[in-house]
N, C-alpha and C positions, 0 to 999 in steps of 0.2 A: 831533782827533776820537777818541772812544773809544766802544766799544760794550760794555755790561755784559750778559752772556748769561744771568744768573740770572733765572728767571721770578718776577715779583712778582705779588701777588694782591690782588684786591678782595674785599669781603664776599660777593659773588655767586659767587665761585670756590670756596667751601668750605662744608662743614657741620661741626658739632661731633659727634664720635663719642660715643654714649652709653656709660655705664659703670654697673656694679653700684652700687646706692645703698641705704643704710639709712635715708634720710630718709623719715619717715612721711607728710609732706604738704608742699605748697608753702607753707602758712601758717607753717611752721616756719622758712622761709628768712629770714635777716637781711640786708636790703639796705643797712643803715647802715654807713658806714665812718668811721674817724677818722684824720685826717692831721695831721702836724706838718710845716710847710713849711720848706724849706731856708734861704731868705734872710730871711724875715720872722720865722721861728721861732714863728709863730702856729699855733694848733691849730683845726681845724674838724671837725665831726662832722655827718653827715647822709647822704642818698641822693645819690650823686655824679652827678647829671644836671643839665645846665645848658642853659637856653634861650638861643639865639644872639642876639647883639646886632644883629639885623636890624631894619629899621624896623617890620616888621609883628609880629615875635615878641618883641622885647626891650622889652616894655611894662610899665607900672606894674601893669596888671590881671593880666598873666601872672605877674609877681613875687608878687603877693598870692595867686594860686592855687597857685604852686609852694611858697610858704612853708608851706602846710598839710601838705606832704609832706616838709619839711626838704630841699628842693631849691633851687637857685640860678638866678638870671636875670642875664644881662649886658644891662643897659639899652642901648637905642640911644642914640646921641650927639647927638640933635637936640632933646631936651627943654630948655626954658628953665631958667635957674638958679632962678627962683622956683618952678617946678613941682618941681624936684629937691629943693629945701629942704623943701617941704611933704611930699613922699613920704618922705624920710629921717627925718622925725620919728617915724614908727612902723613903718618897714620897712627891710629890708636887701636889697642887690643889688650887683652889680658896676657901678661907675661906669665907663663906656666913653669913651675918647677916641682920637683919631688922633694923627698926629705933626706936625700943623701948629702953628705958634706960637700961633695963635688957640685951638687946643684946650687948650694948656697955660695960656694966660691965663684961659680959662673955668674950668678946674679950680682955679687959684689963687684966682680970685674966689669960686668956690663954697665953697672951704675957709674963706676969710676971713669970709664971711657965716655959714656953718654953725658956725664956731668949732672945728672938728675935722676931721681928714682922713677920707676914706672908708676903711672897713675892707677893702673889696675894690675893686681897680682893674683894669680890662682895657684894655691898649694894643693896638689892633687895626689891622693893615694887611694888604693882600693879599700883599705880598712882604716877608717878615721876614728876608731874606738880606743886607741892607745894613748897613754899619758905622753909618750914620746911625741906623738903627732900634735897634741894640744900645746906642748912646750915649743915645738917648732913654729906653730902659728903665732904664739906669743913673741917668739924671737923676731919674726917678721914684723909684727905690729910695733914692737919697741924700736926697731931700726927704721921702719917706714911708717911713722904715725899718721901720715896724711894720705896713704895709698888705700884704695878700696880693695879689701882683701876678701876673696872668695875661697872657700876651703871645704874639703870633704873627701870621701863620701861617708855619710851616716844615714840611718833611716828610722831613728827613734827620737822622741822629744827630749829626753833627758840629755842626750849627747848634743843636740842642737843648743840647748841652754849652756852646756859646758863650753862649747866652742865660742859662743857669743860672749859669755861672761869671763871665762878664764883664758881663752885663746885670742881674744881681740878680733874675732872674725866679723865681717860685715854681712856676708851672704854665705849661708851654709848650703852645701851641695847635698841634695837628698836623693838617695837611690842606691840600693845594693842588689845586683843580680838581675835588674830589669832590662838592661841594654840589649840591643839586637845582636851584638857580638860578644855578650857576656855569658859565662857558664857558671858563675859563682853559686847560683841556686842549685845547680846540678852537681858540681864537684864538691862544694863545701856544705851544701844543704842549708845555707844561710840567706836571710833576706826577709823583707816585709813587702807584701803586695803594694804596688806603687801608689795607687790612689789613696789608700788608707794612710800610707806613710806621709804623703804630702799633706793630707788633712791634719793629722796629728802634729806633724813638725811645723806646719804653718801656724797653728794655734800656739805652740810653744814659743816660736820666734816672735810673733806679733805681740805677744804679751810683754816682751822685753824691748819692743821697738826694733827688733832685728828683722832680717829678711832671709828667704830661702830661694834656691833654684831647684826645680824638679828635673832630675837628670836620669833619663832612661825610660823606656817603656812606650814612647810615642811612636806610632806607626802611621798615623793619619792626622790631618788637621783637626779632626774631631777629638783625638786624644790630647792634642795641645790645648784645645779649648777646655777639655775636662780638667787638665792640670791647673789652668788658671781658675776655673770654677771651684776647684778644691782648695784654693788659697795660695797657690804658688805665685811668688812675685815675679820670678823669671822662669823660663823653660829652656832647658838645654837639649840640643838635638845633635845626633851623630848619624845613625843609619839613614834617617830621612834625607840627609844632605849628601850621602855617599853616591859615587858614580857620576858626579858632575865634572865639568871642565875645570872647576876651581879646586878640585881634589888633587892630592899628590899620591904617588904610589906606583905600583906595578900595573900598567895598562896592558891588556891584551888587544891586539889589532886583528882586523880581517882585511884581506886584500882583494881588489877587483880581479876576477879571473877571466872575465869575458863578457860579451853582450850578445843576446839573441836579437838580431836586427829585425826579424820578422815581427816580433811582438814588443820590441823596445824594452826588454827586460834585462837588467844588469844582474850578473852573478857574482856573489861574494863568497869567499871561503876563509876559514880561520888560519890556514897554514900559508906561510910565505912561499909563493911559487918560484922564488929565485930573485927576479928583478921586477918587483911590482910597479905598475904604472900609477897606482892610487891605493891609499889605505885609509881606514877610518877606525876610530875607537870602538871596541866591541864590549869590553867589560873591565872592571877594576877589582883588584884583589883588596878586600876590605876585612880587616882583622881587629879584634879587641886588643887593648893595650896590655892585657894580662895573658895573651895567647902565646903559644909556643913560637909562632911566627914573629911576634913583636919582640919576644925575649931574644930570639936568634938574631934579629936585625939590629936591635939597639943596645942589647946588654951582653953580647958575646955568647949567647946560648942560655939554655934553661938550667938553673941550679938544681942540684939533686934534691934539696929540701923543699922545692916548690913544685906545685902542680899547675898545669896550664888551666887557667880559668876563663879562657876566651876562645872563640871560634874564628875561623877564616873562611870567608865566603866570596863568591864571584858575583859582583853587582853589575847588572847591565848598564851600559852607557846611557846617560840621561840628559846630555847637553848642558847648557848654561844653567846655573843655579837660580837665576832670576825668576824663571817661570815657576819653579817649586816654591820660592819665597812668596810670590804673588798668590799661589794656590793656598798656602798656609794662612796668610793674612786674610784672604777672602773668606776662608772657612771660619776663622775666628770672628770676623765681622758678622757673618751669618748667624753664628751662635748668639752673639749679643742681641741681634734683632729678634731672635726667637724667644729670649727671656726678658726683653723689655728694658734694655739699657743701651745708651749710646756711648758709654765709656767703658773701656776694658777694666779700669780700676774698680768698677762696681759689679763686675761679672760674678764674683764669688758671693756677693750679697744677694744677688738675684737667682742664684743657682740652686736648684733642687735636683738631686740625683734619684733615679729610680733603678732598683736592681732588676736585672733582666737575665734570661737564660740564652738569649740570642740578640745580637745588636743589629743585624741587617741580613738581607737576602743574599745568599752566596751562589745562586744558581749559575751565574756566568763567570764565577771566579775559577781560575785554573787550579 
């Protein structure tokens, strides 16, 4: 047994110290980045935000919306081969798979029908610390040497180095237990506070010319900016994108029950009155991919040897994702102007974090 006494931090433990800036306006900030990846030697340019490969957010519709802003999506792994073939005719996204043999068989079958490998591959597991996982990454790298490979999750620098050097990974996914629908820190007691994990893992990756994506823990555009300031090359979002029209899953609707003509007010209720004249989305069931709900929906039920490490929540309907995208990008631009840079790529160089006990005034929060 060993205890490490160093205090490690989450996004909620810090703020970014402002600095004198000569940037005239937020509209001058360039959020595009260009990367050349370590093992595939491929180049990518765009805004480095990725939608998570969760069943609700890693969707075709989300990918099409993200493409308008030169951002990426990791598709969830439950689409049929036929649907994937049709999608990839005119679109790009990360093809996601797990480490089961059936996942690899599906990928091989997809490639055979498509006639070419995916340009982007995401190998996703909850625990990226096993030799078995590293070997699976290497298997994909050997078979698809020119594909950009994103894999995880881990949260410590030594495993980042292992995946880059031995697994052939290009982008290592950082974060265990920090996601909005994740309970790993509660159920297993495992994890590292996300801000510190990103700082340490980015340092390890960049020393080898590798890259990382910060996955989990962001609840605001300020958190996304903090992740970039901590050294993340990419930031992956799940919960912040949930509840939008581009999401898939079980929607709850409410139906128009009547109208008070005297005051012009419409009445809505959650229960179907029988033959509704009008309905609208009310909320979406959003669950972690290690939750009981996910295991029942996609894996035929929860195994006896597994604990549920995810939660299921009801997320209010939020309309089209475009407005949320614009709010996130606007927030990052604001951060850049506060610290004196007009380029996202320089944010980590200009970023100084200050530890705090409270980040903002909560008097009007519910």
